[in-house]
DRENDO-935551 format. One record per residue (C-alpha): x, y, z; residue number from 1. Coordinates in Angstrom, 3 decimals. Example, Ala and Ser with C-alpha at 12.3 -4.5 7.8 and 13.67 -1.06 7.14 Angstrom:
PT         x         y         z  seq
PT    12.300    -4.500     7.800    1
PT    13.670    -1.060     7.140    2
This chain:
PT         x         y         z  seq
PT    22.285     5.155     0.442    1
PT    20.341     8.362     1.048    2
PT    18.426     9.616     4.062    3
PT    15.464    11.288     2.439    4
PT    14.066    14.688     3.376    5
PT    10.396    15.140     4.234    6
PT     9.781    16.579     0.758    7
PT    10.606    13.218    -0.820    8
PT     7.980    11.293     1.148    9
PT     4.952    13.336     0.153   10
PT     3.990    14.688    -3.305   11
PT     5.094    18.229    -4.162   12
PT     2.784    19.914    -6.658   13
PT     3.702    23.587    -6.179   14
PT     5.072    23.686    -9.740   15
PT     1.454    23.376   -10.902   16
PT     0.218    26.368    -8.862   17
PT    -0.311    28.537   -11.950   18
PT    -2.740    26.018   -13.456   19
PT    -4.426    25.374   -10.093   20
PT    -5.008    29.125    -9.605   21
PT    -7.080    29.120   -12.836   22
PT    -9.296    26.244   -11.655   23
PT   -12.610    28.117   -11.813   24
PT   -11.858    29.466   -15.296   25
PT   -10.828    26.217   -16.973   26
PT   -13.099    24.953   -19.781   27
PT   -15.520    22.125   -18.976   28
PT   -14.179    18.641   -19.626   29
PT   -16.519    15.686   -20.084   30
PT   -16.192    12.014   -19.194   31
PT   -15.099    11.060   -22.718   32
PT   -12.392    13.733   -22.771   33
PT   -10.464    11.871   -20.070   34
PT   -11.192     8.468   -21.658   35
PT    -9.423     8.531   -25.063   36
PT    -9.492     4.735   -25.532   37
PT   -13.202     4.537   -24.791   38
PT   -13.876     7.511   -27.066   39
PT   -12.039     5.928   -29.993   40
PT   -13.697     2.541   -29.403   41
PT   -17.240     3.952   -29.250   42
PT   -16.647     6.060   -32.353   43
PT   -15.414     3.050   -34.320   44
PT   -18.096     0.708   -32.967   45
PT   -20.894     3.115   -33.885   46
PT   -19.621     3.531   -37.449   47
PT   -18.531    -0.005   -38.338   48
PT   -20.727    -2.436   -40.263   49
PT   -20.393    -6.212   -40.434   50
PT   -20.089    -9.056   -37.951   51
PT   -18.314    -7.020   -35.250   52
PT   -21.518    -6.509   -33.277   53
PT   -20.185    -6.642   -29.717   54
PT   -18.069    -4.162   -27.792   55
PT   -16.660    -5.455   -24.501   56
PT   -15.744    -2.683   -22.055   57
PT   -13.610    -3.414   -19.013   58
PT   -15.158    -1.161   -16.401   59
PT   -16.399    -1.198   -12.804   60
PT   -19.672    -3.111   -12.878   61
PT   -22.245    -0.586   -11.723   62
PT   -25.141     1.383   -13.165   63
PT   -23.238     4.700   -12.961   64
PT   -20.632     3.665   -15.530   65
PT   -23.233     2.027   -17.764   66
PT   -25.194     5.291   -17.784   67
PT   -21.994     7.184   -18.668   68
PT   -21.402     4.810   -21.581   69
PT   -25.025     5.167   -22.704   70
PT   -24.712     8.951   -22.695   71
PT   -21.356     8.791   -24.500   72
PT   -22.772     6.675   -27.339   73
PT   -25.188     9.482   -28.194   74
PT   -22.228    11.599   -29.380   75
PT   -21.443     9.106   -32.158   76
PT   -24.849     7.844   -33.260   77
PT   -28.430     9.065   -33.505   78
PT   -29.686     5.515   -32.974   79
PT   -31.484     4.750   -29.743   80
PT   -29.612     3.128   -26.860   81
PT   -31.252     0.720   -24.411   82
PT   -29.567    -0.097   -21.092   83
PT   -30.935    -2.945   -19.014   84
PT   -30.318    -4.387   -15.569   85
PT   -31.970    -7.741   -16.398   86
PT   -31.587   -10.016   -19.407   87
PT   -33.559   -13.265   -19.148   88
PT   -34.532   -14.965   -22.417   89
PT   -38.158   -13.794   -22.082   90
PT   -37.080   -10.202   -21.522   91
PT   -34.627   -10.445   -24.389   92
PT   -36.799   -11.819   -27.214   93
PT   -40.251   -10.800   -25.978   94
PT   -43.361   -12.892   -25.501   95
PT   -46.903   -13.415   -26.712   96
PT   -50.077   -15.175   -25.579   97
PT   -52.864   -16.710   -27.651   98
PT   -56.335   -18.137   -27.155   99
PT   -57.620   -21.639   -27.836  100
PT   -58.344   -20.671   -31.439  101
PT   -54.695   -19.873   -32.013  102
PT   -55.189   -16.137   -32.305  103
PT   -52.530   -13.978   -30.656  104
PT   -54.210   -11.936   -27.939  105
PT   -51.238   -10.060   -26.476  106
PT   -47.650    -9.329   -27.382  107
PT   -44.827    -7.888   -25.319  108
PT   -41.830    -6.465   -27.093  109
PT   -38.446    -7.691   -25.879  110
PT   -35.206    -5.818   -25.405  111
PT   -34.065    -6.792   -28.900  112
PT   -37.153    -5.182   -30.435  113
PT   -36.694    -2.044   -28.346  114
PT   -33.022    -1.785   -29.317  115
PT   -33.567    -2.726   -32.985  116
PT   -31.474    -0.432   -35.161  117
PT   -29.494     0.759   -32.144  118
PT   -27.501    -0.408   -29.155  119
PT   -28.175    -2.649   -26.172  120
PT   -26.017    -2.163   -23.053  121
PT   -25.856    -5.047   -20.584  122
PT   -23.806    -6.026   -17.565  123
PT   -21.391    -8.911   -18.031  124
PT   -22.614   -10.201   -14.691  125
PT   -26.179   -10.404   -16.048  126
PT   -24.993   -12.479   -19.007  127
PT   -23.156   -14.832   -16.662  128
PT   -26.246   -15.128   -14.448  129
PT   -28.410   -15.889   -17.518  130
PT   -26.168   -18.050   -19.739  131
PT   -29.131   -19.178   -21.877  132
PT   -29.397   -15.613   -23.208  133
PT   -25.952   -15.733   -24.824  134
PT   -26.762   -18.236   -27.643  135
PT   -29.852   -16.154   -28.471  136
PT   -27.752   -13.011   -28.787  137
PT   -25.179   -14.753   -30.971  138
PT   -27.975   -15.981   -33.256  139
PT   -29.191   -12.398   -33.639  140
PT   -25.704   -11.155   -34.543  141
PT   -25.418   -13.883   -37.192  142
PT   -28.675   -12.738   -38.805  143
PT   -30.913   -15.626   -37.740  144
PT   -34.645   -15.186   -37.126  145
PT   -35.889   -15.153   -33.547  146
PT   -39.344   -16.238   -32.359  147
PT   -40.889   -14.736   -29.184  148
PT   -41.739   -16.949   -26.207  149
PT   -45.298   -18.315   -25.906  150
PT   -46.563   -17.590   -22.386  151
PT   -49.600   -19.844   -22.973  152
PT   -47.950   -23.132   -23.984  153
PT   -51.266   -25.055   -23.902  154
PT   -52.467   -22.956   -26.821  155
PT   -50.663   -22.977   -30.134  156
PT   -50.676   -19.863   -32.276  157
PT   -51.713   -20.170   -35.898  158
PT   -48.994   -17.819   -37.024  159
PT   -46.024   -16.586   -35.019  160
PT   -43.852   -13.881   -36.526  161
PT   -40.125   -14.647   -36.578  162
PT   -37.988   -11.547   -36.771  163
PT   -34.406   -10.515   -37.364  164
PT   -32.860    -7.646   -35.442  165
PT   -30.159    -5.142   -36.199  166
PT   -28.658    -4.664   -32.744  167
PT   -25.190    -3.889   -31.454  168
PT   -24.344    -5.149   -27.979  169
PT   -22.190    -3.327   -25.414  170
PT   -21.059    -5.593   -22.568  171
PT   -19.774    -3.793   -19.464  172
PT   -17.974    -5.638   -16.674  173
PT   -14.788    -5.934   -14.682  174
PT   -11.815    -8.043   -15.712  175
PT   -12.881   -11.155   -13.784  176
PT   -16.392   -11.094   -15.242  177
PT   -15.061   -10.664   -18.772  178
PT   -12.648   -13.558   -18.206  179
PT   -15.592   -15.743   -17.137  180
PT   -17.521   -14.634   -20.215  181
PT   -14.600   -15.566   -22.455  182
PT   -14.414   -18.938   -20.690  183
PT   -18.124   -19.428   -21.427  184
PT   -17.536   -18.631   -25.112  185
PT   -13.948   -19.085   -26.278  186
PT   -14.865   -17.586   -29.676  187
PT   -15.739   -14.221   -28.159  188
PT   -12.813   -12.351   -29.706  189
PT   -12.658   -14.221   -33.023  190
PT   -14.095   -11.373   -35.080  191
PT   -17.415   -11.037   -33.275  192
PT   -16.310    -8.682   -30.510  193
PT   -13.876    -5.826   -29.954  194
PT   -12.449    -4.693   -26.624  195
PT   -11.617    -1.507   -24.753  196
PT   -11.429    -0.352   -21.170  197
PT   -12.199     2.592   -18.964  198
PT    -9.013     4.160   -17.632  199
PT    -8.726     4.784   -13.911  200
PT    -5.884     7.301   -13.831  201
PT    -4.140     9.971   -15.843  202
PT    -0.410    10.736   -16.115  203
PT     0.414    14.150   -14.672  204
PT     1.749    16.891   -16.933  205
PT     0.794    20.533   -17.410  206
PT    -1.528    19.607   -20.268  207
PT    -3.126    16.628   -18.527  208
PT    -3.541    18.567   -15.259  209
PT    -5.671    21.155   -17.068  210
PT    -7.756    18.280   -18.403  211
PT    -8.019    16.693   -14.953  212
PT    -8.966    19.914   -13.171  213
PT   -11.454    20.764   -15.912  214
PT   -13.064    17.383   -15.357  215
PT   -13.270    17.999   -11.596  216
PT   -14.862    21.384   -12.235  217
PT   -17.444    19.764   -14.515  218
PT   -18.228    17.102   -11.891  219
PT   -18.783    19.761    -9.235  220
PT   -21.120    21.762   -11.487  221
PT   -23.011    18.684   -12.694  222
PT   -23.776    17.633    -9.123  223
PT   -24.358    21.177    -7.786  224
PT   -21.399    21.066    -5.396  225
PT   -19.262    24.005    -4.175  226
PT   -15.987    24.795    -5.913  227
PT   -12.547    23.893    -4.514  228
PT    -9.975    26.215    -2.971  229
PT    -6.320    26.034    -4.051  230
PT    -5.406    24.300    -0.789  231
PT    -8.199    21.760    -1.268  232
PT    -6.914    20.915    -4.749  233
PT    -3.409    20.328    -3.360  234
PT    -4.842    18.103    -0.615  235
PT    -6.960    16.205    -3.148  236
PT    -3.932    15.628    -5.381  237
PT    -1.968    14.172    -2.459  238
PT    -4.916    11.875    -1.697  239
PT    -5.045    10.973    -5.390  240
PT    -1.345    10.082    -5.447  241
PT    -1.885     7.849    -2.434  242
PT    -4.900     6.217    -4.100  243
PT    -2.977     5.454    -7.311  244
PT     0.215     4.673    -5.340  245
PT     2.210     6.934    -7.652  246
PT     2.958    10.664    -7.419  247
PT     2.883    10.944   -11.225  248
PT    -0.720     9.768   -11.615  249
PT    -4.114    11.124   -10.628  250
PT    -7.288     9.020   -10.395  251
PT   -10.079     9.932   -12.800  252
PT   -12.746     7.769   -11.197  253
PT   -15.843     9.993   -10.792  254
PT   -17.360     7.981    -7.926  255
PT   -14.171     8.256    -5.855  256
PT   -14.122    12.027    -6.272  257
PT   -17.850    12.490    -5.654  258
PT   -17.698    10.498    -2.417  259
PT   -14.943    12.814    -1.120  260
PT   -16.619    16.024    -2.325  261
PT   -20.029    15.149    -0.892  262
PT   -18.582    14.320     2.528  263
PT   -16.379    17.433     2.480  264
PT   -19.533    19.516     1.967  265
PT   -20.555    18.546     5.510  266
PT   -17.584    20.541     6.822  267
PT   -17.538    23.357     4.235  268
PT   -19.551    26.515     3.741  269
PT   -22.008    26.789     0.870  270
PT   -19.607    28.488    -1.543  271
PT   -16.287    26.651    -1.344  272
PT   -14.675    23.419    -0.153  273
PT   -11.403    24.429     1.492  274
PT    -8.403    22.333     2.529  275
PT    -9.680    21.946     6.086  276
PT   -13.041    20.561     4.966  277
PT   -11.414    18.104     2.571  278
PT    -8.937    17.021     5.244  279
PT   -11.751    16.386     7.736  280
PT   -13.637    14.292     5.188  281
PT   -10.573    12.153     4.450  282
PT    -9.778    11.765     8.160  283
PT   -13.372    10.776     8.926  284
PT   -13.308     8.102     6.222  285
PT    -9.971     6.818     7.503  286
PT   -11.288     6.671    11.065  287
PT   -14.402     4.721    10.048  288
PT   -12.281     2.081     8.357  289
PT    -9.511     1.793    10.963  290
PT   -10.990    -0.598    13.554  291
PT    -8.999    -3.658    12.458  292
PT    -5.794    -1.625    12.200  293
PT    -6.218    -0.311    15.741  294
PT    -6.938    -3.779    17.127  295
PT    -3.787    -5.124    15.473  296
PT    -1.786    -2.253    16.993  297
PT    -3.226    -2.913    20.451  298
PT    -2.076    -6.552    20.247  299
PT     1.490    -5.307    19.708  300
PT     1.299    -2.692    22.470  301
PT    -0.138    -5.255    24.909  302
PT     2.751    -7.599    24.197  303
PT     0.574   -10.278    22.612  304
PT     2.545    -9.811    19.393  305
PT     6.250    -9.161    20.012  306
PT     7.706    -6.265    18.006  307
PT    10.861    -4.557    19.256  308
PT    11.593    -1.012    18.075  309
PT    14.658    -0.409    20.251  310
PT    17.916    -2.233    20.920  311
PT    19.831    -4.772    18.835  312
PT    19.423    -8.468    18.116  313
PT    21.356   -11.054    16.093  314
PT    19.310   -12.739    13.371  315
PT    16.136   -10.724    13.959  316
PT    14.779    -7.908    11.788  317
PT    11.578    -5.916    11.507  318
PT    10.029    -6.644     8.134  319
PT     6.956    -4.844     6.816  320
PT     3.709    -6.391     5.630  321
PT     0.392    -5.227     4.214  322
PT    -2.733    -6.883     5.605  323
PT    -5.723    -7.353     3.286  324
PT    -8.955    -8.606     4.855  325
PT   -11.762    -9.828     2.597  326
PT   -14.800    -7.571     2.777  327
PT   -12.811    -4.722     4.341  328
PT   -12.031    -1.670     2.166  329
PT    -8.815    -0.636     3.927  330
PT    -5.439    -2.348     3.679  331
PT    -3.157    -1.551     6.577  332
PT     0.514    -2.013     7.335  333
PT     1.957    -4.045    10.165  334
PT     5.564    -4.843    11.111  335
PT     6.525    -8.514    11.124  336
PT     9.343    -9.981    13.212  337
PT    11.509   -12.082    10.901  338
PT    14.101   -14.302    12.551  339
PT    16.866   -16.607    11.373  340
PT    18.858   -19.206    13.295  341
PT    21.969   -21.058    12.094  342
PT    22.952   -24.644    12.830  343
PT    25.320   -27.292    11.475  344
PT    24.140   -28.548     8.086  345
PT    24.630   -28.736     4.349  346
PT    23.930   -25.130     3.345  347
PT    20.168   -25.491     2.999  348
PT    17.950   -22.552     3.971  349
PT    14.694   -23.803     5.434  350
PT    11.709   -21.605     4.562  351
PT     9.460   -22.397     7.530  352
PT     6.475   -20.571     6.016  353
PT     6.715   -22.715     2.888  354
PT     7.083   -25.962     4.811  355
PT     4.087   -25.097     6.975  356
PT     2.122   -24.312     3.790  357
PT     1.809   -20.685     4.873  358
PT     4.125   -19.307     2.176  359
PT     3.174   -18.657    -1.434  360
PT     5.174   -19.265    -4.605  361
PT     6.462   -15.691    -4.872  362
PT     7.752   -15.789    -1.308  363
PT     9.526   -19.089    -2.024  364
PT    11.075   -17.562    -5.142  365
PT    12.403   -14.637    -3.088  366
PT    13.989   -17.036    -0.600  367
PT    15.785   -18.928    -3.371  368
PT    17.054   -15.674    -4.908  369
PT    18.350   -14.583    -1.498  370
PT    20.222   -17.872    -1.036  371
PT    21.769   -17.609    -4.506  372
PT    22.912   -14.019    -3.911  373
PT    24.588   -14.772    -0.564  374
PT    26.357   -17.838    -1.979  375
PT    27.590   -15.748    -4.907  376
PT    28.770   -12.930    -2.629  377
PT    30.755   -15.393    -0.484  378
PT    32.357   -16.902    -3.630  379
PT    32.299   -20.368    -2.102  380
PT    33.684   -23.427    -3.874  381
PT    31.366   -25.697    -1.907  382
PT    28.078   -25.356     0.010  383
PT    27.925   -23.553     3.337  384
PT    28.713   -25.822     6.294  385
PT    25.694   -24.242     7.990  386
PT    21.969   -24.606     7.471  387
PT    19.461   -21.944     8.411  388
PT    15.776   -21.588     9.135  389
PT    13.972   -18.326     8.387  390
PT    10.518   -17.633     9.788  391
PT     7.897   -14.909    10.143  392
PT     7.350   -15.067    13.902  393
PT     3.736   -15.121    15.146  394
PT     2.391   -15.337    11.600  395
PT    -0.803   -17.368    11.379  396
PT    -1.963   -16.695     7.836  397
PT    -0.500   -17.082     4.365  398
PT     2.522   -14.969     3.449  399
PT     3.226   -14.266    -0.214  400
PT     5.171   -11.842    -2.356  401
PT     8.877   -11.068    -2.522  402
PT     8.802    -7.751    -0.653  403
PT    10.389    -9.294     2.460  404
PT    13.429   -10.672     0.600  405
PT    15.737    -7.831     1.701  406
PT    14.613    -8.187     5.322  407
PT    15.102   -11.964     5.229  408
PT    18.552   -11.483     3.711  409
PT    19.487    -9.088     6.533  410
PT    18.412   -11.589     9.193  411
PT    20.286   -14.391     7.390  412
PT    23.642   -12.585     7.088  413
PT    23.253   -11.290    10.649  414
PT    22.883   -14.846    11.936  415
PT    25.830   -16.022     9.800  416
PT    28.130   -13.175    10.860  417
PT    26.777   -12.798    14.409  418
PT    26.563    -9.034    13.832  419
PT    23.402    -7.637    15.493  420
PT    20.626    -5.800    13.652  421
PT    19.323    -2.433    14.841  422
PT    15.687    -3.057    15.841  423
PT    14.898     0.647    15.415  424
PT    14.941     0.180    11.646  425
PT    12.450    -1.754     9.528  426
PT    13.212    -3.061     6.047  427
PT    11.221    -3.699     2.886  428
PT    12.266    -4.487    -0.676  429
PT    12.744    -7.285    -3.165  430
PT    16.238    -8.384    -4.209  431
PT    17.579    -9.868    -7.445  432
PT    20.497   -12.293    -7.795  433
PT    22.930    -9.403    -8.268  434
PT    21.950    -7.691    -5.013  435
PT    19.905    -4.904    -6.571  436
PT    16.995    -3.792    -4.394  437
PT    13.737    -3.718    -6.352  438
PT    10.405    -1.934    -5.928  439
PT     7.540    -3.408    -3.910  440
PT     3.939    -2.399    -3.235  441
PT     2.023    -0.933    -0.304  442
PT     4.814     1.403     0.828  443
PT     2.582     4.007     2.482  444
PT     0.740     1.435     4.564  445
PT     3.963    -0.376     5.514  446
PT     5.809     2.752     6.674  447
PT     2.812     4.078     8.598  448
PT     2.291     0.706    10.282  449
PT     5.857     0.701    11.639  450
PT     5.669     4.396    12.547  451
PT     2.554     3.837    14.681  452
PT     4.287     1.095    16.669  453
PT     7.409     3.256    17.136  454
PT     5.322     6.234    18.237  455
PT     3.416     4.249    20.859  456
PT     6.537     2.466    22.131  457
PT     8.477     5.743    22.147  458
PT    10.234     7.607    19.340  459
PT    14.014     7.595    19.806  460
PT    14.965     9.869    16.904  461
PT    16.830     7.005    15.216  462
PT    13.918     4.916    13.992  463
PT    12.929     4.613    10.369  464
PT    12.467     2.458     7.303  465
PT    14.823     1.242     4.567  466
PT    13.081     0.994     1.202  467
PT    13.968     0.670    -2.504  468
PT    14.970     3.945    -4.146  469
PT    12.623     3.146    -7.032  470
PT     9.703     3.312    -4.570  471
PT    10.186     6.984    -3.641  472
PT     7.763     8.134    -6.344  473
PT     5.056     5.981    -4.729  474
PT     5.121     7.754    -1.359  475
PT     2.276     9.921    -0.088  476
PT     2.613     9.468     3.652  477
PT     0.173    10.593     6.329  478
PT     0.767    14.114     7.617  479
PT     1.785    12.823    11.090  480
PT     4.608    10.747     9.596  481
PT     5.725    13.637     7.385  482
PT     5.825    15.934    10.419  483
PT     7.963    13.451    12.377  484
PT    10.373    13.130     9.441  485
PT    10.554    16.917     9.236  486
PT    11.447    17.023    12.961  487
PT    14.102    14.258    12.598  488
PT    12.074    11.945    14.846  489
PT    11.660     9.336    12.096  490
PT    13.706     8.602     8.992  491
PT    13.442     7.148     5.503  492
PT    16.481     5.657     3.779  493
PT    16.305     4.770     0.086  494
PT    18.758     2.183    -1.239  495
PT    19.605     0.678    -4.605  496
PT    21.662    -2.333    -3.501  497
PT    22.125    -4.712    -0.594  498
PT    25.565    -3.116    -0.090  499
PT    23.824     0.166     0.771  500
PT    21.214    -1.366     3.085  501
PT    23.462    -3.484     5.333  502
PT    25.587    -0.597     6.776  503
PT    22.422     1.259     7.819  504
PT    20.860    -1.595     9.730  505
PT    23.992    -3.425    10.949  506
PT    26.574    -0.642    11.169  507
PT    29.084    -2.664     9.142  508
PT    29.952    -2.663     5.425  509
PT    28.561    -5.633     3.541  510
PT    31.791    -6.404     1.674  511
PT    35.080    -4.813     0.658  512
PT    38.569    -4.486     2.115  513
PT    37.346    -3.614     5.597  514
PT    38.205    -6.472     7.966  515
PT    34.924    -5.915     9.807  516
PT    32.766    -6.356     6.690  517
PT    29.877    -8.784     6.985  518
PT    31.116   -11.040     4.180  519
PT    34.631   -11.284     5.681  520
PT    33.181   -12.096     9.095  521
PT    31.049   -14.873     7.574  522
PT    34.048   -16.234     5.637  523
PT    36.103   -16.143     8.842  524
PT    33.440   -18.097    10.726  525
PT    33.282   -20.705     7.962  526
PT    37.075   -21.073     7.981  527
PT    37.180   -21.446    11.766  528
PT    34.348   -23.926    11.676  529
PT    36.137   -26.074     9.117  530
PT    39.343   -25.983    11.186  531
PT    37.995   -26.544    14.678  532
PT    34.373   -27.652    14.567  533
PT    34.007   -29.922    11.539  534
PT    34.166   -33.564    12.750  535
PT    36.887   -35.725    11.196  536
PT    35.829   -38.089     8.499  537
PT    36.271   -41.858     8.700  538
PT    39.334   -41.895     6.376  539
PT    41.035   -39.129     8.399  540
PT    40.542   -41.060    11.646  541
PT    42.098   -44.203    10.037  542
PT    45.143   -42.153     8.974  543
PT    45.553   -40.747    12.479  544
PT    45.590   -44.258    13.974  545
PT    48.617   -45.228    11.907  546
PT    50.470   -41.933    12.120  547
């Protein structure tokens, strides 16, 4: 159990200052230099001969990446490369027209003819939209002759040339599109095609940082943009860590960087993009995308959604969720009130979300793991004499994932022991059957969501979030949260086990020799219940009549 300093919740890259100071003097680094898998695949594909005529590249499906791949192929082959945004059968194999005498009067070369002896780059989405083109392409790769389409079907040509083509196909698409393509042709990877993918991030080290910064420098020069100051590079790296959700990785997506640089130019002078300009660009983007987040916050502040960030309550805990809305680019965090009530029963824990068909399979799995852990910790010889119901209060959409397991466990043992939970503290984390707290996703959004509610309801100096220790490397919190942590207005506690989390949020040890431990209090309640509250069975009542 550790209360983390502000340095732990935001990336620290000062150890790279020597490399960053040489930014303007680093050698140029091209797209292929930061894509070793793509580089090796293109090199092999250009050189190989035989039936392996297709290279499938997992990449964002847009013209920018296809043009990058087209340019990259030129480093490995002198053959011409044709990239197309449309691939109907007519466009693929070409067409001709003829007169009534059967003489061909006009011919239009198709994409196969234009790419003959070279490469044809197509979007996977185009192949899926034109499925009749796929059998034609496979016929070409197998060496069969192809006849152009007659655009004057009433007239029959006396002689129509059938041709074979020597073409290699590069299919570019995202993972879902490629999966659909494989579903369309289950033989895709049986010797006909090879596979690679464009990488989206790079692991940070001194060597890779030089590569990364060299690539940024090349992007800036290629698009005639100002250079970056040292402070701007630091700010960009923090934004990159947040984007990848890991302090040890930097994104290498050119479009993501260009969007930031081009907007930062609006706030910079003509020679350099400084930290202030980059910060304004990032803040402006965040503000544009924050309407839904602000509306959700206003519902809490208006009391329409009940979230308590002060006081104590038995069986109620502030969990943390990430909200994803289709068609909206920004995920945002929001606290969720999780409650548990106990009643006489057979030890069953009722997952209300699951029963209402609002809980997914992963959430149900987390609930079962939680139940198994508590039963194991109590070392019971028989089921609990209590049943419980656990619910996400005021939740009206599907809940999935196991990131609320620790929070649900806290509410459950609080209800069993009747020890209250501090509402100033929110909880996130998955739990295994041995009580180890495991990493979850969306930490930055979750923490910031709870912080915003605390700030508007009033910071007490004791509020904060409990999270898995293994998640610390994923933090890149907003500067306002970092400043509050620095001023001891807000806190982050990292834990490795349930035993570390319970004392923070309930003020009592989870188990051990202490008579006030949560487990001993639960065991005491069970014992008292069995002595005084459990109704006598039929056989016992018969015995009492004759005693």
